[in-house]
Every structure is written in structure tokens, then in C-alpha cells.
N, C-alpha and C positions, 0 to 999 in steps of 0.2 A: 293714321292720325298725325304722325310726326310730319309726314310730307304735307298734309293739309295745313298743319300749323305753320310750317315754314312758308307755304304759299300765301297764307293769310297775312303773315308778318311782312312778307315782301310787298304785297299789295298795299298794306298800310304805310310802309315806308315810302313807296312811290306816290301815294295819294298825299301824304304829308309833305313830300318834296315839292310836288306841284303846287300845293297851297302856299308853301313858303315862298316859292318863286313868284307867285301871283301878287305878293304884297308890293304895290307900286311906290317904292320909296321916293323916286324922283317926283312923282305927282304929289305925295304928301309934303315933301320939302317945298315944292312950288306953292302949295296952299299955305303953308306956314309962313312963307316969305311974301305972301300976298301977290305972287306971280299969277299969270293967267293959266288957264287949263292947258296943259302941254299938248293935249289932243287937238287943240285948235290952232296950233302953231306949226309952221313949216310943213314937214311931212307927217305930222301927227304922232311922231314917235315919242314915247314917254321914257326918257332916259336922262342921265346926268348931263349930257351934252346940251339938252334943252334949257339948262339953267345958267348958261354962260352969262347972260345979261344981268343976272341977279348978283353974281359975285363968285369968287373962287371958293369961298367957304361952303356954300350950298352944293356946288359941283362936287367937291371932295367928299362931303358927307354922303350925298346920294350915291356916288360912285363906290365908296368903300362899303356901304350897306349892300349894294347890289352884288359886289364881289363876295362879301361875307355870306350872303344868303345862298350863294352857289356852293359853298362848302358844307352847309349843314346836312342836307340829305345824303350826299356821298359819305360824309364822316360816319353818320349813323348806320348807313347801309354797309359800309366796309366792316364795321365792328360786328354786324349781325351775320353777314353772308359773304364777305369778301368783295373782290374787285368787280365781278359782273353786275351785281346789284348796285354797287356804288356808281358805276357808269350809267346804268339805267336811271338811277336817282338824279344824276346830273342832267340827263336829257329831260327828265320830268320837270326839274327846276327851271331849265331854260324855256321849256314849253309854257309853263305857267307865267314866266316873265314876259314872253312874247305875246301871249293871248290871255291876258289877265281877266278873269271873270269880274273882278272889281272895277274894271274899266270897260266892261261890255265888249271884250275881245280885243281891245287895243293893247298896246304895250311897247316894249323896247325891241331891240334887235338881238339880244341874247349874248352879246360879247362879254359884258361884265360878269354875269353868272357863269358863263362858260369858263372864264379865267379862274373863277373860284372853284368850280367843279374839277378843273384840270389840276389845280394846286393839290387836290386830294388824290386824284386818280393817275395823273401823269404830269408832274410839275414842269417837265421840259416843254409840254404843250402850252402852258401859260406863257413861258418865255417867248415861244414862237409867235403867239398872238400879240403879245405886247410889243415885240420887235416890229411886227407888221404895222401896228398903229403908230409907233414912234417914227418909222420910216415915212409913213403917209403924212404925218404932221410936218415933217421936214420939207416935203415937196408941196405941201398945201392941199393934199387930197387924202384925208383920213380914210375915206371909204375905199379908195384904191389900195391903200396900205393894208387895211383890214382884209380885203379880198386876197391880197398876196399872202397874208398870214394864214388865211383859210386854206389856200392852195398848198402851202408848205406843211401844214399840220399833218396830213395823212402820211406823206413819205417820211417825215421825221419820226412819227410815232411807230411806223412800221419798222424803221431801222432800230429804234430803241426797245420796242416791246413786241415786235412780231405781229402775229394775228390779233392778239389782245389790243395792241396799239391801233390796228386798222379799225377794229370794232369801236374802240373809244373815239377815234376821230369821226367815224360815221355817225355815232350817236350824238355827239356834240354839234356837228356841223349841219345835220339834217334840219332841225328846227330853225337854226340861224339862217340858212340859205332859203328855206321856204318862206320865212317871214320877210327876208330881204326882197324876194320876188313879189310876194303878195302885198306887202306894205300894209297900211292901215286904211287904205281907200281903194276902190276898184280902179283898174288900169284904164287909161283913156284910149290906148291903142296897143297894138302888138309891140311897137317899138318901145313903149314904156317899160316893158319887162327887161329889155336890153339895157336901158339906162339905169334901171333899178339894180340890175346885176353888177354893172360896171361902176356906177357912181352912187348907188343907193339913194337915188332921187328920180323923179319922173321925167326929167328932161336935162339936156346938157347945160353947162353953165355953172358958175360958182353958186354954192348954196350958202345962204347967210345963217343957216341953222343946221349944223352937222347932225345927221340922224343916226350915225353909228352908235353902238352900245345898247 
């Protein structure tokens, strides 16, 4: 009965984490500021980056809320069962963010909630992801910077946390990379997947609406 109770508690934490991650704060902010449906703009990504034309305030609010929701499930899970469940809760939150049932499966790319989840489970991982984004902004390609951060995350966490770090990186990166490849719309051709992986958009060229986050 004890084991069954723990299992039930773990499932409840994961379900709650997924539901929390599903709350589309960027879309809510867009609606409150009379912006258009973010699913109809650019790549269809629902994230703080889609609010750039509205102003800095909405971007910051949506971004902070997306990072904050990434911390909730892992914090609750860590208190109940330690790091393994906290990592799983982080992955569940990212999955909810990326494929929100409130948006009929649309969503963001998972970077913001991943930063929040890593703040709880492996803070150095948050630094790695933020450094990647910052470097990308400096060269004018946030998506490439983020991809570099993703590539660096696993070796860094393995070095700092060993096997637990490897599992943490895998849990956080899997839903992020799957969403990056699948996007919010069907791919037009096989080459589309390459551009999505490298540039997080369906074709080469500058994007007027950064889709990362």
C-alpha cells in the first residue's frame, strides 16, 4: 500500500506539472494587450518572443511567468520524492508548454520552462541555456545560440552531476528538440526538418518573429 501510495502521488505530481506547463501565459498576455492570436503569426509558436511588437513589458511578464511555471512541479516533486521525480516533473511541465491542450496542441519551444525546471534540479544548466541564448542574440541568431546551449547542456551536467546530470539533460532536451523539429505545422519537405533543427524555422533567411522559447 505504501508503494502504491507513492506511485499515485508521483503520478499526481506529474499530471499537475503538465497542467501547470500547459497554461499559455504568452497567449493570455497577447489577448489582454489586444494582440493577435500568436498561433497565426510567424511559426505559430506561442511564446514571449511573439510579443516583441507589443512592447518590452508584455515580453518580460510572459517570459517570467513561463520560467516560474517551470519551477513549480520540480519544487513540489523534490520535496515529496527527491531529484528523480523533480526531473520528471520538469519534463512534464515542458511537454505541457510545448503541446498545450488549451491551444489544441500548439505551444512554445520549452526553453523558458526548462530554465525554470533546471533552476530547481541543476542550476548550472540554466546558466548554460541562458548563455547560449545570449550568445545567439549577439550574432543575430537566437535559435542557433539556443541550439549551442542545448548541445553544451549534456556534457556540462555530466561533468557536474554524473549519471543524474545525463538523465536530467535528456529529460529536459527531449521535448524541446522534438517540438523544434515538429513545429506547430506539418513540414513542407524533408529539408524543412534541417532548417527547423538549425534555425528553428521552415526555411533559411532572417526571421522577423523569433520562435525560440
